[in-house]
C-alpha positions as CSV (number, residue, x, y, z in Angstrom):
1,M,76.2,162.3,4.9
2,L,76.5,166.2,4.4
3,P,80.0,166.0,2.9
4,R,78.3,163.7,0.2
5,V,75.2,166.0,-0.6
6,L,77.9,168.8,-0.9
7,F,79.9,166.8,-3.3
8,S,76.9,165.9,-5.3
9,L,75.6,169.4,-5.6
10,M,79.3,170.6,-6.7
11,L,79.0,168.0,-9.4
12,L,75.6,169.0,-10.7
13,F,77.0,172.8,-10.5
14,F,80.0,172.1,-12.7
15,F,78.1,169.9,-15.1
16,Y,75.6,172.7,-15.7
17,S,78.3,175.4,-15.7
18,A,80.2,173.3,-18.4
19,R,77.1,172.9,-20.4
20,A,76.1,176.7,-20.4
21,Q,80.0,177.4,-21.2
22,Q,79.8,174.7,-24.2
23,R,76.5,176.3,-25.3
24,H,78.4,179.9,-25.7
25,T,81.7,178.4,-27.0
26,A,83.5,178.4,-30.5
27,R,80.5,180.0,-32.5
28,Q,82.0,181.6,-35.5
29,G,81.4,182.3,-39.2
30,C,81.2,184.6,-41.9
31,L,77.8,186.3,-42.5
32,I,77.3,187.9,-45.9
33,Y,74.1,190.0,-46.5
34,T,72.5,190.8,-49.7
35,L,70.0,193.5,-50.9
36,G,68.6,192.1,-54.1
37,K,71.7,191.6,-56.6
38,D,73.9,193.8,-54.5
39,T,76.1,192.5,-51.5
40,T,76.0,195.0,-48.7
41,A,78.2,193.5,-46.2
42,I,80.7,190.7,-45.4
43,G,81.7,190.1,-41.9
44,N,83.3,187.5,-39.6
45,Y,81.8,186.9,-36.1
46,E,82.8,185.0,-33.2
47,L,81.8,184.0,-29.8
48,K,84.0,182.3,-27.2
49,G,82.6,181.8,-23.8
50,Y,81.1,185.2,-23.3
51,D,83.6,187.2,-25.3
52,F,83.0,188.2,-28.9
53,S,84.3,189.8,-31.9
54,I,83.0,191.2,-35.0
55,T,84.8,192.5,-38.0
56,V,82.3,193.9,-40.9
57,A,83.4,195.4,-44.1
58,D,80.1,197.8,-45.1
59,L,79.9,197.8,-49.0
60,T,76.6,200.0,-49.2
61,A,78.8,202.8,-50.4
62,A,82.9,203.3,-50.3
63,T,84.1,200.6,-48.2
64,T,84.2,201.2,-44.5
65,V,85.1,198.7,-41.8
66,S,84.0,198.0,-38.4
67,K,85.7,196.3,-35.6
68,L,84.4,195.5,-32.1
69,K,85.1,193.2,-29.4
70,G,83.4,192.8,-26.0
71,T,81.8,190.6,-23.3
72,F,78.3,189.4,-22.8
73,F,76.5,189.1,-19.3
74,P,75.4,185.4,-18.9
75,N,72.0,186.1,-20.3
76,G,73.2,188.0,-23.6
77,E,73.4,191.4,-22.3
78,L,76.1,193.6,-23.1
79,Q,78.7,194.3,-20.0
80,A,81.8,195.8,-22.3
81,V,82.3,196.6,-25.6
82,E,84.9,198.9,-27.5
83,G,85.4,199.4,-31.2
84,D,86.2,201.8,-34.1
85,I,84.9,202.4,-37.7
86,Y,87.6,203.5,-40.3
87,K,87.8,204.1,-44.0
88,P,90.7,201.9,-45.6
89,V,92.7,203.5,-47.8
90,S,95.3,201.5,-50.3
91,G,98.9,202.1,-49.4
92,K,98.1,204.3,-46.5
93,E,97.3,204.4,-43.1
94,Q,93.5,203.7,-42.4
95,Q,91.0,206.9,-41.8
96,L,89.3,206.6,-38.5
97,L,85.7,207.9,-38.5
98,F,84.7,207.3,-34.8
99,S,85.3,205.1,-32.0
100,Y,83.1,204.0,-29.2
101,K,82.9,202.1,-25.8
102,L,80.6,200.7,-23.6
103,Y,80.4,199.6,-20.2
104,Y,78.0,198.6,-17.3
105,D,78.4,200.0,-13.8
106,S,76.2,201.0,-11.0
107,N,73.1,199.7,-12.4
108,A,73.5,201.8,-15.8
109,T,74.7,201.2,-19.4
110,F,77.2,204.1,-20.3
111,I,78.0,204.7,-24.2
112,E,80.8,206.7,-25.0
113,T,81.6,207.9,-28.6
114,R,84.5,209.7,-29.9
115,R,84.5,211.7,-33.3
116,N,87.1,214.3,-34.5
117,N,88.5,214.3,-30.9
118,V,84.8,215.2,-29.4
119,I,83.6,212.7,-26.7
120,M,80.1,212.1,-25.9
121,T,78.9,210.0,-23.1
122,R,75.4,209.1,-22.5
123,K,73.7,207.2,-19.7
124,Y,70.9,204.6,-19.8
125,P,69.6,203.0,-16.6
126,V,69.1,199.4,-18.1
127,K,71.1,196.8,-19.5
128,I,71.0,196.3,-23.0
129,M,71.7,193.8,-25.8
130,V,72.2,196.1,-29.3
131,A,72.7,199.9,-29.9
132,N,72.8,202.0,-33.0
133,S,75.8,203.8,-31.8
134,L,78.0,200.7,-31.7
135,G,79.5,200.0,-34.9
136,G,77.3,201.1,-37.8
137,Y,76.5,198.0,-39.7
138,T,77.4,195.6,-36.8
139,L,74.1,196.0,-35.6
140,V,72.7,193.4,-37.9
141,Y,75.5,191.1,-37.1
142,M,74.6,191.0,-33.3
143,P,71.8,188.5,-34.0
144,A,74.3,186.0,-35.0
145,L,75.8,186.1,-31.4
146,L,72.5,186.7,-29.6
147,V,70.8,183.6,-31.1
148,N,73.1,181.7,-28.7
149,F,71.3,183.1,-25.7
150,A,68.3,182.2,-26.9
151,P,65.5,180.3,-24.8
152,S,65.5,176.6,-25.3
153,K,61.6,176.2,-25.4
154,N,59.6,176.8,-28.3
155,G,57.5,180.0,-27.8
156,D,59.5,181.4,-25.0
157,S,61.4,184.8,-25.2
158,L,64.2,186.8,-23.7
159,L,63.5,190.3,-23.2
160,S,66.1,193.3,-23.2
161,H,66.6,196.7,-24.7
162,H,67.6,198.2,-27.7
163,I,69.3,202.1,-27.7
164,V,68.1,203.8,-30.6
165,F,66.9,207.5,-31.0
166,N,68.7,208.0,-27.8
167,S,66.0,205.8,-25.8
168,A,65.6,202.3,-24.7
169,R,63.3,200.2,-26.5
170,N,62.2,196.8,-26.0
171,F,64.4,194.2,-27.8
172,V,63.3,190.5,-27.8
173,I,64.9,187.1,-28.6
174,R,62.4,184.3,-29.4
175,K,62.3,180.7,-30.1
176,T,59.6,180.2,-33.0
177,G,60.4,176.5,-33.8
178,K,63.2,173.9,-33.9
179,G,66.1,175.5,-35.0
180,N,64.2,178.9,-36.0
181,F,64.5,182.2,-34.0
182,S,63.2,185.7,-34.3
183,I,65.3,188.6,-32.8
184,G,64.9,192.3,-32.8
185,S,62.9,195.5,-31.6
186,S,59.9,197.6,-33.2
187,V,62.5,199.8,-34.9
188,M,65.0,197.6,-36.4
189,G,62.3,195.0,-37.1
190,M,62.6,191.3,-36.5
191,F,65.2,189.1,-38.2
192,R,64.3,185.4,-38.4
193,L,67.4,183.1,-38.0
194,S,67.6,179.5,-38.8
195,L,70.4,177.1,-37.3
196,D,71.4,173.7,-38.3
197,E,71.3,170.4,-36.3
198,K,74.6,171.4,-34.5
199,G,73.2,174.7,-33.4
200,D,75.5,176.7,-36.0
201,L,73.9,179.8,-37.7
202,R,72.9,179.1,-41.4
203,T,70.8,181.7,-42.6
204,V,69.1,185.4,-41.6
205,D,66.3,186.6,-43.0
206,G,65.9,190.3,-42.6
207,I,62.8,190.8,-45.2
208,G,60.5,193.3,-43.5
209,T,63.2,194.8,-41.3
210,S,64.6,198.3,-41.6
211,W,67.3,196.7,-43.8
212,N,65.2,194.4,-45.9
213,I,68.1,192.2,-46.4
214,R,69.0,188.5,-46.4
215,G,72.1,186.6,-44.7
216,T,73.9,183.5,-45.5
217,V,76.7,182.2,-43.2
218,I,79.8,180.5,-44.3
219,P,82.9,179.8,-42.7
220,P,85.3,182.6,-41.7
221,V,87.2,184.4,-44.4
222,N,90.4,186.4,-44.5
223,M,88.9,189.8,-43.8
224,D,92.2,191.8,-44.8
225,S,91.6,190.1,-48.2
226,V,88.1,191.0,-48.6
227,I,89.0,194.5,-47.6
228,T,91.8,195.0,-49.7
229,A,89.9,193.8,-52.8
230,S,86.8,196.1,-51.9
231,V,89.1,199.0,-51.8
232,A,90.9,198.1,-55.2
233,K,87.2,197.7,-56.6
234,D,86.2,201.1,-55.2
235,Q,89.1,202.8,-56.9
236,T,88.4,201.2,-60.5
237,I,84.8,201.1,-60.3
238,P,83.1,204.1,-58.2
239,H,80.7,202.5,-55.9
240,I,77.2,204.0,-56.1
241,A,75.8,204.2,-52.6
242,I,72.8,202.3,-52.0
243,T,70.5,205.2,-50.6
244,N,66.6,205.8,-50.2
245,K,65.8,209.1,-51.8
246,L,63.8,211.4,-49.7
247,D,61.0,213.2,-51.8
248,S,57.3,214.6,-51.3
249,V,54.5,215.6,-53.2
250,Q,52.1,218.4,-52.9
251,M,48.7,219.1,-54.5
252,A,46.0,221.7,-53.7
253,L,42.6,220.7,-54.6
254,G,40.5,223.7,-54.2
255,E,40.8,224.7,-50.6
256,T,42.4,221.4,-49.8
257,A,45.9,221.3,-49.5
258,I,47.8,217.8,-49.0
259,K,51.2,217.0,-48.9
260,I,53.0,213.3,-48.8
261,R,56.5,213.0,-47.6
262,Y,58.3,209.5,-47.8
263,S,61.5,207.9,-48.6
264,R,61.8,206.3,-52.2
265,P,63.6,202.7,-52.4
266,S,64.7,201.5,-55.6
267,V,63.8,197.9,-57.1
268,R,67.5,197.0,-57.7
269,G,66.9,193.9,-59.3
270,R,64.8,192.5,-56.6
271,V,61.2,190.8,-56.6
272,I,59.3,193.3,-54.4
273,F,55.8,192.4,-53.9
274,G,55.5,188.8,-52.4
275,E,59.2,188.8,-51.4
276,V,61.0,192.3,-50.3
277,V,57.3,193.5,-49.6
278,P,55.5,190.3,-48.1
279,Y,51.8,190.0,-48.9
280,D,49.3,190.2,-46.0
281,R,51.6,192.2,-43.6
282,F,51.7,196.0,-43.0
283,W,54.4,197.7,-45.1
284,R,55.7,201.1,-44.3
285,T,54.8,202.3,-47.7
286,G,58.6,203.7,-48.5
287,A,61.6,203.2,-46.7
288,D,63.1,204.4,-43.4
289,A,60.7,206.5,-41.5
290,A,57.0,206.3,-41.9
291,T,55.3,207.7,-45.0
292,R,53.6,211.1,-43.5
293,L,50.5,212.7,-44.7
294,I,49.4,216.4,-44.1
295,L,45.7,217.7,-44.8
296,S,44.7,221.1,-44.4
297,R,41.1,220.2,-44.4
298,P,39.2,216.8,-44.2
299,I,38.9,214.6,-47.1
300,Y,36.5,211.8,-47.8
301,F,36.7,208.0,-48.7
302,N,33.4,206.6,-49.9
303,G,32.0,208.9,-47.5
304,K,33.9,208.2,-44.6
305,E,36.1,211.2,-43.3
306,L,39.6,211.7,-42.5
307,P,40.0,214.8,-40.6
308,A,42.5,217.3,-41.3
309,G,45.8,216.8,-39.7
310,A,49.0,214.7,-40.0
311,Y,49.0,211.0,-40.3
312,S,51.4,208.3,-41.1
313,I,50.5,206.1,-43.9
314,F,50.6,202.2,-44.2
315,T,49.4,199.7,-46.6
316,I,48.6,196.0,-46.5
317,P,49.5,194.4,-49.9
318,S,47.9,191.5,-50.9
319,K,47.5,189.3,-53.9
320,N,43.5,190.0,-53.9
321,G,43.9,193.7,-53.4
322,W,45.6,196.3,-51.1
323,T,44.4,198.2,-47.9
324,I,45.7,201.5,-47.0
325,M,45.7,202.6,-43.3
326,F,45.9,206.1,-42.1
327,N,47.5,206.0,-38.5
328,K,47.3,209.0,-35.9
329,Q,51.2,208.4,-35.0
330,S,52.3,210.6,-37.8
331,D,56.0,210.8,-36.8
332,I,57.1,207.5,-36.0
333,W,59.8,205.0,-37.8
334,G,58.6,202.7,-40.6
335,T,58.7,199.6,-38.5
336,E,56.8,200.8,-35.4
337,Y,53.3,200.7,-36.5
338,K,50.6,199.8,-34.2
339,A,47.0,198.7,-35.7
340,E,45.3,200.2,-32.6
341,N,46.3,203.8,-33.8
342,D,44.6,203.4,-37.2
343,V,42.1,206.2,-37.8
344,L,40.8,205.1,-41.0
345,R,41.3,201.8,-43.2
346,V,40.3,201.9,-47.1
347,P,40.8,199.2,-49.8
348,M,42.8,200.1,-53.0
349,S,42.3,198.9,-56.3
350,V,45.4,197.2,-57.9
351,E,46.6,197.2,-61.9
352,T,49.6,195.8,-63.4
353,L,52.1,198.2,-65.3
354,P,53.4,197.9,-68.7
355,K,57.1,198.9,-67.3
356,T,59.0,198.8,-64.2
357,V,58.8,201.7,-61.9
358,E,62.4,201.5,-60.5
359,L,62.1,204.2,-57.7
360,L,58.9,203.8,-55.4
361,T,56.5,206.7,-56.4
362,I,53.6,207.9,-54.3
363,G,51.3,210.7,-56.2
364,V,48.2,212.3,-55.7
365,T,46.3,213.3,-58.9
366,P,43.1,215.3,-59.4
367,A,39.7,213.6,-60.0
368,D,36.1,214.2,-60.1
369,K,35.2,215.9,-57.0
370,G,38.6,215.3,-55.3
371,G,41.7,213.1,-56.4
372,R,43.5,209.7,-56.2
373,I,46.4,208.7,-53.8
374,E,48.5,206.4,-56.1
375,V,51.4,204.2,-55.1
376,S,53.6,202.8,-58.2
377,W,56.6,200.5,-57.6
378,E,58.0,197.7,-59.9
379,K,55.0,196.6,-62.1
380,L,52.2,197.4,-59.8
381,K,49.9,200.5,-59.0
382,A,47.6,200.6,-56.0
383,S,45.2,203.5,-55.9
384,V,42.4,205.0,-54.0
385,P,39.9,208.0,-54.9
386,F,38.9,210.5,-52.5
387,S,36.6,213.3,-52.4
388,T,37.4,217.0,-50.8
389,S,33.5,217.2,-49.7
390,L,30.7,215.1,-48.9
């Protein structure tokens, strides 16, 4: 009797092990990311069992290439990774920018980076799924692999860590519906992934994340040909880098000094409000780090005081009007908004502009007994008046 029970248990073990291996076997594709009319990256990814590889051509400026390979733990956390980033040069050897290595040992994750023969090793006492220091743009290709480790039940989540700003932040994989998943962290934002009936990735929606990109999956391509063509294009048509311009505005209204520091994304042929900036969701009202307001003295919105100090600014754009929020966490990344830290919320009026404002523009203009904070982008301007005294 006992041998038969053991044999049955062994069969069950091999059955479920085979199913687990099958679930993580032969997932591959080419993921193409776009930012409006611009293609920002093209890359192949492949997962065989728990081993994976990614090759990405980053096209946000002059072409750079990231190549990495590694091994997952059975739950999708990283066991080992190594790779490098280089600048391909036509007819010459590639120019190595930096290389990196990750390994898990003695209950800690170690990340080693090498740049210009300078090696830096950092230790984190956790297992992780992603890290900003691993391969640059490959960060937004990891969800294409990690979705294969997602929970099978709607609403269930898998929690791990994201190494960013030299600290471990929560990273989550959540099944949101049939073939639909969300993957990300408070810093990178949440990427929404859609799979087909076979479980293969088809689209990635990164609108509202730190990248505001969209991804489409096609069969794997010849990356050497893609890189060669991109380098040739760089030589004939210099690539204008896709950047967000850092800017600030300062205004003295009597004894009240106001300063706003923000990053200015451009329209770049995109539909902004309702798409790049979704309606009825918080928006960093800029790009990259949260927009920052500094007041030397209190200001008042319809009698409500905003005390002197430093705040981050967020807004909720809506078809029926906007809301501006002043948040006491003044020095955070733009996706790390927490509503419970709002000090004051005020409605904004919205008007349509006759011409497109290509670069997001935030301004402070004088007005009777105070001024107005104005946010202009694409063909909309949202504004709110304030006074410098009651």
